[in-house]
C-alpha positions in Angstrom: -0.1 0.0 0.0 2.9 2.3 0.8 4.3 1.9 -2.8 1.0 2.6 -4.4 0.6 5.7 -2.1 4.0 6.9 -3.0 3.3 6.5 -6.7 0.0 8.3 -6.3 1.7 11.1 -4.4 4.4 11.4 -7.1 1.8 11.7 -9.9 -0.2 14.1 -7.8 2.8 16.3 -6.9 4.4 16.0 -10.4 1.6 15.9 -13.1 3.8 17.4 -15.7 6.0 14.3 -15.7 3.1 12.1 -17.0 2.3 14.7 -19.7 6.0 14.7 -20.8 5.9 10.9 -21.1 2.8 11.0 -23.3 4.3 13.6 -25.6 7.5 11.7 -26.0 5.5 8.5 -26.7 3.3 10.3 -29.4 6.5 11.8 -30.9 8.2 8.4 -31.1 5.1 6.8 -32.7 5.0 9.6 -35.3 8.6 9.2 -36.2 8.0 5.4 -36.6 4.9 6.0 -38.8 6.7 8.4 -40.9 9.7 6.1 -41.4 7.4 3.1 -42.2 5.5 5.4 -44.7 8.8 6.2 -46.5 9.8 2.6 -46.6 6.5 1.4 -48.1 6.5 4.3 -50.5 10.0 3.3 -51.7 8.9 -0.4 -52.0 5.8 0.7 -53.9 7.7 2.7 -56.5 10.4 0.0 -56.8 7.6 -2.5 -57.6 6.0 -0.1 -60.1 9.5 0.5 -61.7 10.1 -3.3 -62.0 6.8 -3.9 -63.6 7.2 -1.1 -66.1 10.7 -2.2 -66.9 9.5 -5.7 -67.5 6.8 -4.6 -69.8 9.1 -2.3 -71.7 11.7 -5.1 -72.0 8.9 -7.4 -73.3 7.7 -4.7 -75.7 11.2 -4.1 -77.0 11.6 -7.9 -77.5 8.4 -8.0 -79.6 9.5 -5.0 -81.6 12.9 -6.6 -82.3 11.3 -9.8 -83.4 8.9 -8.0 -85.7 11.6 -5.8 -87.2 13.7 -9.0 -87.8 10.7 -10.6 -89.5 10.4 -7.6 -91.9 14.1 -7.9 -92.6 13.9 -11.5 -93.4 10.8 -10.8 -95.6 12.6 -8.1 -97.6 15.6 -10.5 -98.0 13.2 -13.4 -99.2 14.5 -15.6 -96.4 11.1 -17.4 -96.1 12.3 -20.6 -94.4 13.9 -18.5 -91.6 10.6 -16.6 -91.2 8.8 -19.9 -90.6 11.4 -21.0 -88.0 11.2 -17.7 -86.2 7.4 -17.7 -86.2 7.4 -21.1 -84.6 9.5 -19.9 -81.8 7.3 -16.9 -81.1 4.9 -16.6 -78.2 1.2 -16.8 -79.0 0.9 -13.2 -78.1 3.4 -12.0 -80.7 1.9 -14.4 -83.3 -1.4 -12.4 -83.0 0.3 -9.1 -84.0 -1.1 -7.7 -87.2 2.4 -7.2 -88.7 3.3 -10.8 -88.1 0.1 -12.0 -89.7 0.7 -9.7 -92.7 4.2 -10.9 -93.1 3.2 -14.6 -92.9 0.4 -14.1 -95.4 2.6 -12.3 -98.0 5.4 -14.8 -97.5 3.0 -17.7 -98.3 1.5 -15.8 -101.1 5.0 -15.6 -102.8 5.6 -19.2 -102.0 2.3 -19.9 -103.7 0.9 -21.6 -100.7 -2.4 -19.7 -101.1 -4.5 -21.5 -98.5 -2.0 -20.5 -95.8 -1.7 -17.0 -97.3 -5.4 -16.4 -97.2 -5.7 -17.6 -93.6 -2.9 -15.3 -92.2 -4.0 -12.3 -94.2 -7.6 -12.8 -92.9 -6.2 -12.3 -89.4 -5.0 -8.7 -90.0 -7.4 -6.3 -88.2 -9.0 -3.2 -89.6 -6.8 -0.9 -87.4 -3.7 -2.2 -89.2 -1.9 -0.1 -91.9 -1.8 -3.4 -93.8 -5.5 -4.1 -93.7 -6.4 -2.9 -97.2 -3.6 -4.8 -98.8 -4.4 -7.9 -96.8 -8.0 -7.9 -97.9 -7.2 -7.6 -101.6 -4.6 -10.2 -101.6 -6.6 -12.6 -99.6 -9.4 -12.2 -102.2 -6.9 -13.0 -104.9 -5.8 -16.1 -102.9 -9.4 -17.4 -102.7 -10.0 -16.7 -106.4 -6.9 -18.7 -107.5 -8.0 -21.5 -105.2 -11.3 -21.6 -107.0 -13.4 -20.3 -104.1 -15.0 -17.5 -106.1 -17.9 -17.0 -103.6 -15.5 -16.5 -100.7 -13.4 -14.0 -102.7 -16.5 -12.1 -103.7 -17.8 -12.0 -100.1 -14.5 -10.6 -98.8 -14.6 -7.7 -101.3 -18.3 -7.0 -100.8 -17.9 -6.9 -97.0 -14.9 -4.6 -97.4 -16.9 -2.2 -99.6 -19.7 -2.1 -97.1 -17.8 -1.9 -93.8 -15.1 0.7 -94.9 -15.6 4.4 -95.7 -12.5 4.3 -98.0 -13.4 5.0 -101.6 -9.8 4.9 -102.8 -10.2 1.3 -104.1 -13.8 1.4 -105.6 -12.4 1.1 -109.1 -10.3 -1.9 -108.1 -13.2 -3.5 -106.3 -15.4 -3.2 -109.4 -12.8 -4.8 -111.6 -12.3 -7.7 -109.2 -16.0 -8.3 -108.7 -16.7 -8.1 -112.5 -13.9 -10.7 -113.0 -15.2 -13.0 -110.3 -18.7 -12.7 -112.0 -17.1 -14.0 -115.3 -15.3 -16.7 -113.5 -18.8 -17.9 -112.3 -20.2 -17.3 -115.8 -22.7 -14.8 -114.3 -23.0 -12.3 -117.2 -25.7 -10.3 -115.6 -23.6 -9.7 -112.5 -20.7 -8.8 -114.7 -22.7 -6.2 -116.6 -23.8 -4.7 -113.2 -20.3 -4.2 -112.0 -19.0 -3.2 -115.5 -21.1 -0.1 -115.3 -18.8 1.2 -112.6 -15.7 0.8 -114.9 -13.7 4.1 -115.0 -11.6 4.0 -118.1 -9.6 7.0 -117.1 -7.9 5.0 -114.3 -4.5 3.9 -115.4 -4.2 0.9 -113.2 -7.4 -0.8 -114.4 -7.6 0.4 -118.1 -6.2 -2.8 -119.7 -7.9 -5.1 -117.3 -11.4 -3.6 -117.8 -10.9 -3.8 -121.7 -9.7 -7.4 -121.5 -12.6 -8.4 -119.2 -15.1 -6.9 -121.6 -13.4 -8.9 -124.5 -13.5 -12.1 -122.4 -17.2 -11.7 -121.7 -17.9 -11.4 -125.5 -15.8 -14.5 -126.2 -17.4 -16.6 -123.5 -20.8 -15.7 -124.7 -20.0 -16.5 -128.4 -18.6 -19.9 -127.5 -21.4 -21.3 -125.4 -23.0 -23.3 -128.2 -20.6 -26.1 -128.9 -22.5 -29.4 -128.8 -21.1 -32.9 -128.6 -24.1 -34.2 -130.5 -23.5 -31.9 -133.4 -19.7 -32.8 -133.4 -20.6 -36.6 -133.5 -23.2 -36.1 -136.3 -20.9 -34.1 -138.5 -18.1 -36.6 -138.1 -20.6 -39.4 -139.0 -21.4 -37.7 -142.2 -17.9 -36.4 -143.0 -15.0 -37.9 -141.0 -13.1 -35.1 -139.3 -15.8 -32.5 -139.7 -16.6 -32.7 -135.9 -13.1 -31.8 -134.9 -13.1 -28.9 -137.5 -16.3 -27.8 -135.7 -14.4 -27.4 -132.4 -11.7 -25.5 -134.1 -9.2 -28.4 -134.5 -8.7 -27.9 -138.2 -5.4 -29.8 -138.5 -6.8 -32.9 -136.6 -10.0 -32.8 -138.6 -8.2 -32.8 -142.0 -5.8 -35.6 -140.8 -8.8 -37.7 -139.7 -10.6 -37.1 -143.0 -7.6 -38.3 -145.0 -7.0 -41.3 -142.8 -10.5 -42.7 -142.9 -10.9 -41.6 -146.5 -7.7 -43.6 -147.5 -9.1 -46.7 -145.8 -12.4 -46.2 -147.6 -10.7 -46.0 -151.0 -8.6 -49.1 -150.3 -11.6 -51.2 -149.3 -13.6 -50.0 -152.3 -10.7 -50.8 -154.7 -10.3 -54.4 -153.2 -14.0 -54.8 -153.2 -14.4 -54.1 -156.8 -11.3 -56.1 -157.9 -11.4 -59.1 -155.5 -14.9 -59.1 -154.0 -16.2 -58.6 -150.5 -14.8 -61.8 -149.2 -11.3 -61.1 -150.1 -9.0 -61.0 -147.1 -7.7 -57.6 -148.0 -11.2 -56.1 -148.2 -12.0 -57.7 -144.8 -8.8 -56.5 -143.1 -8.8 -53.0 -144.4 -12.6 -52.7 -144.0 -12.2 -53.7 -140.3 -9.5 -51.2 -139.7 -11.3 -48.5 -141.6 -14.5 -49.2 -139.5 -12.5 -48.9 -136.3 -11.0 -45.6 -137.5 -14.5 -44.3 -138.6 -16.1 -45.1 -135.2 -13.1 -43.6 -133.4 -13.5 -40.5 -135.5 -17.1 -40.1 -134.2 -16.2 -40.8 -130.6 -13.1 -38.6 -130.9 -15.2 -35.7 -132.2 -17.6 -36.0 -129.3 -14.8 -36.1 -126.8 -13.0 -33.3 -128.5 -16.0 -31.0 -127.6 -15.4 -31.8 -123.9 -11.7 -31.3 -124.3 -12.2 -28.1 -126.2 -14.5 -26.7 -123.6 -12.2 -27.5 -120.7 -9.2 -26.0 -122.6 -11.2 -23.0 -123.7 -12.6 -22.4 -120.1 -9.1 -22.8 -118.6 -7.6 -20.3 -121.0 -10.4 -17.8 -120.4 -10.2 -18.3 -116.6 -6.4 -17.7 -116.6 -7.0 -14.5 -118.5 -9.6 -13.4 -116.1 -7.5 -14.2 -113.0 -4.6 -12.2 -114.6 -6.9 -9.3 -115.2 -8.0 -9.1 -111.6 -4.5 -9.9 -110.3 -2.3 -7.4 -112.0 -4.0 -4.2 -110.8 -3.6 -5.4 -107.2 0.1 -6.0 -107.7 0.4 -2.6 -109.4 -1.4 -0.7 -106.7 0.2 -2.4 -103.7 3.9 -2.5 -104.6 
């Protein structure tokens, strides 16, 4: 009790001592708080700096890889591009520039299905978007997927406000119409031809000529070719434009007919020469009819291939000329 009383008396007699202790304690706590605040502030900014540095380093790495891809592309080192692409992270592979480079590389390697795929990944925000659209449409046209090529161009025309390539779109869509033998659609797009445009002038004229040629050659009939060759050997081939083969067939079958006729008159129908040459002549005669029928199909295939190649060239060259 005496200790407690002494303590009580000390506090009562010296109240300023307790106040001093409280002030010192608050001051110490404030110093500790300020020091901890500085430490956490420093740690925070160190962490922010590390994250920013990491992101900057990652971005620099992406830029270096893409720049190197462009270098390899310019040098036409396509195999090395493929190897580098395979080593890239999925994030870098999704970059528009990477998709563009891969698409154009496969285009020049004539792997058009891969080219079309990569070019289709280029987004509208990319500076390579316009070129990617037109070259992917070219890829699908050469692959024979005319409807896909047409859809790409029509969507581009509708979704973009850029009128720079309206003339090129008209030429390409008109060409695709001819590839599908849709003359009505061709006439609709041909109305938009602008013959004052240097890049498209030759292509537009050639497409118009191809349209006339296609329409004038739609009437070749296998039945007519066979009938003509039955009456006059070789006439069916002449009908399909194979003049040389038609003349050769006529002379061959005619020679056998002459030999058979001569032996028949001199030695009779039962003579072995008459029978042999008659049999051979009959085989050539039947073959002449069948060959004339088949020649129409061959002629149509060759004719269509020739016209299609011309059309593809007409819609391809302006793209190469505009996007050098």
